[in-house]
C-alpha positions as CSV (number, residue, x, y, z in Angstrom):
1,M,60.2,121.6,99.5
2,Q,63.1,123.7,101.1
3,K,66.2,124.3,99.2
4,V,68.3,122.1,101.8
5,E,65.7,119.4,101.7
6,K,66.3,119.3,97.6
7,Q,70.1,119.2,98.2
8,D,69.7,116.1,100.5
9,L,67.6,114.5,97.8
10,F,70.1,115.4,95.1
11,K,73.3,114.3,97.0
12,Q,71.1,111.0,97.9
13,I,70.2,110.2,94.3
14,M,73.3,111.0,93.1
15,G,75.1,109.1,95.5
16,N,73.1,106.0,94.5
17,Y,74.4,106.3,90.7
18,P,77.3,104.3,90.1
19,T,80.6,105.9,88.5
20,G,83.9,105.5,88.2
21,V,86.9,107.6,90.1
22,T,89.3,109.5,88.6
23,V,92.3,111.4,89.9
24,V,93.1,114.9,87.7
25,T,96.3,115.8,88.0
26,T,98.0,119.6,86.6
27,T,101.4,121.3,87.1
28,G,101.2,124.6,89.2
29,A,102.7,127.6,88.2
30,D,105.7,126.7,90.7
31,G,106.2,123.6,88.6
32,K,105.3,121.3,91.2
33,P,102.5,118.7,90.7
34,V,98.9,119.1,91.7
35,G,96.0,116.7,92.1
36,L,93.0,115.9,93.5
37,T,90.1,112.8,93.2
38,V,87.3,113.3,90.9
39,N,84.1,111.5,90.2
40,S,82.1,113.8,87.9
41,F,84.0,113.0,84.8
42,A,82.1,112.2,81.5
43,S,83.0,112.1,77.5
44,V,82.1,115.0,75.7
45,S,83.1,114.3,71.7
46,L,84.7,111.5,69.5
47,D,85.6,114.0,66.8
48,P,87.7,115.7,68.6
49,L,88.3,113.3,71.2
50,M,87.0,115.4,74.8
51,L,86.3,114.8,78.1
52,L,85.0,117.1,80.8
53,W,85.2,117.1,84.9
54,S,84.4,119.9,87.4
55,I,86.0,121.5,90.3
56,D,84.5,122.8,93.4
57,H,85.0,126.7,93.6
58,R,86.3,125.8,97.3
59,V,89.4,123.7,96.4
60,S,93.1,125.1,96.9
61,S,94.1,124.5,93.7
62,L,91.0,125.8,92.0
63,K,93.3,128.5,90.4
64,E,96.0,125.7,89.1
65,F,93.7,124.2,87.1
66,I,91.7,126.8,85.1
67,E,94.8,128.7,84.5
68,G,97.3,125.4,83.8
69,G,95.9,125.3,80.4
70,K,96.2,121.4,80.5
71,F,95.4,118.7,82.6
72,A,95.5,114.4,82.8
73,V,92.3,112.5,84.3
74,H,93.7,109.3,85.7
75,V,90.7,106.6,85.5
76,L,91.9,104.6,88.9
77,H,92.0,100.5,88.7
78,G,89.5,98.7,91.3
79,H,92.3,98.3,93.9
80,Q,93.6,102.0,94.4
81,Q,91.5,102.8,97.4
82,E,94.8,104.3,99.2
83,L,95.6,106.4,96.1
84,C,91.6,107.7,96.1
85,K,91.7,108.7,99.5
86,T,95.3,110.4,99.4
87,F,94.3,112.6,96.9
88,A,90.8,113.3,98.3
89,S,92.3,114.1,101.6
90,K,93.9,117.5,102.6
91,V,97.4,116.1,102.6
92,E,99.8,119.0,101.2
93,D,102.2,116.6,99.9
94,R,99.8,113.9,97.9
95,F,102.3,112.8,95.3
96,S,105.3,111.7,97.9
97,N,102.7,108.5,98.5
98,C,102.8,107.5,94.9
99,D,105.1,106.9,91.8
100,W,104.8,109.6,89.3
101,S,106.5,111.0,86.3
102,F,105.7,114.1,83.9
103,S,104.7,113.1,80.7
104,E,105.9,114.9,77.5
105,N,103.2,117.4,77.8
106,N,105.1,118.5,81.2
107,L,101.8,116.7,83.3
108,P,102.3,114.7,86.3
109,I,101.6,111.0,85.3
110,I,100.7,108.3,88.2
111,D,101.9,104.9,87.7
112,G,99.5,101.9,87.6
113,T,96.3,103.6,87.0
114,F,93.6,102.2,84.6
115,G,93.7,104.5,81.9
116,V,95.3,108.1,81.1
117,F,93.6,111.2,79.3
118,E,96.1,113.8,79.2
119,C,94.3,117.1,77.7
120,K,94.6,120.7,77.2
121,T,91.9,122.7,78.1
122,F,89.7,123.6,75.7
123,K,86.7,125.6,77.9
124,A,86.0,126.3,81.4
125,I,82.3,127.0,82.7
126,E,81.1,128.5,85.7
127,A,78.2,126.2,86.7
128,G,77.0,127.4,90.1
129,D,79.4,126.5,92.9
130,H,81.9,124.3,90.4
131,T,83.6,124.9,87.3
132,V,83.4,122.5,84.6
133,L,86.4,121.9,82.8
134,I,86.5,120.5,79.1
135,G,89.8,119.0,77.9
136,E,90.7,118.1,74.1
137,V,92.4,114.9,74.6
138,I,96.0,115.0,73.3
139,D,97.5,111.5,74.6
140,L,96.1,108.6,76.1
141,Q,97.2,104.9,77.4
142,I,95.7,102.4,78.9
143,D,96.6,99.4,81.3
144,Q,93.6,96.6,81.1
145,S,95.9,94.4,83.8
146,N,92.3,95.3,86.6
147,D,89.1,96.7,86.4
148,P,88.2,100.5,87.0
149,M,87.0,101.2,90.2
150,L,83.2,102.0,91.0
151,Y,82.0,104.3,93.6
152,H,78.5,104.0,94.9
153,R,76.8,105.0,97.8
154,R,80.0,106.7,99.3
155,V,81.9,103.5,98.9
156,F,84.7,102.7,96.2
157,G,86.0,99.5,94.9
158,P,86.5,97.0,92.4
159,I,83.4,96.0,90.3
160,P,82.4,92.9,92.2
161,E,82.7,89.8,90.8
162,E,79.2,89.1,90.7
163,F,78.1,91.7,87.8
164,Y,80.3,89.7,85.4
165,K,78.1,86.6,86.1
166,Q,74.8,88.6,85.4
167,K,76.4,90.5,82.1
168,Q,73.7,90.6,79.7
169,P,74.5,92.0,76.1
170,V,73.1,95.7,75.5
171,S,70.8,95.8,72.2
């Protein structure tokens, strides 16, 4: 099997794996907010609280995230499709179309998301064409007024109501 075929199959399998959607933000050296949409996000540890996400080496803000020393991961609400699209786009000022403010940790925090994890960078690990950033959580908040966003087959949106009707406890 050729490398391209394996990459296509990899993308097909991963695209069918449902995940949540996040926007990760930091503050650039110039003091301006930086952010991008990310779905490569996972928990790492409960003691201490740690999480990880990965960033493509081709992303223009790579340097800011690696050298910034801290970042905030925003778990999006199911109805924040426009916010998701904005931070996934090439728009230069992604923060102009949303309400946000700097936290006490000097991180740009977007209003109205499901949850926010403010982190100090614990470790950055190069892995292929991405860098995995592991962060230790220094602050967090949640707004459970809506469910988080779901990403599946290159489509994102709220978790379908049918999901809850068929909900069965995990043993």
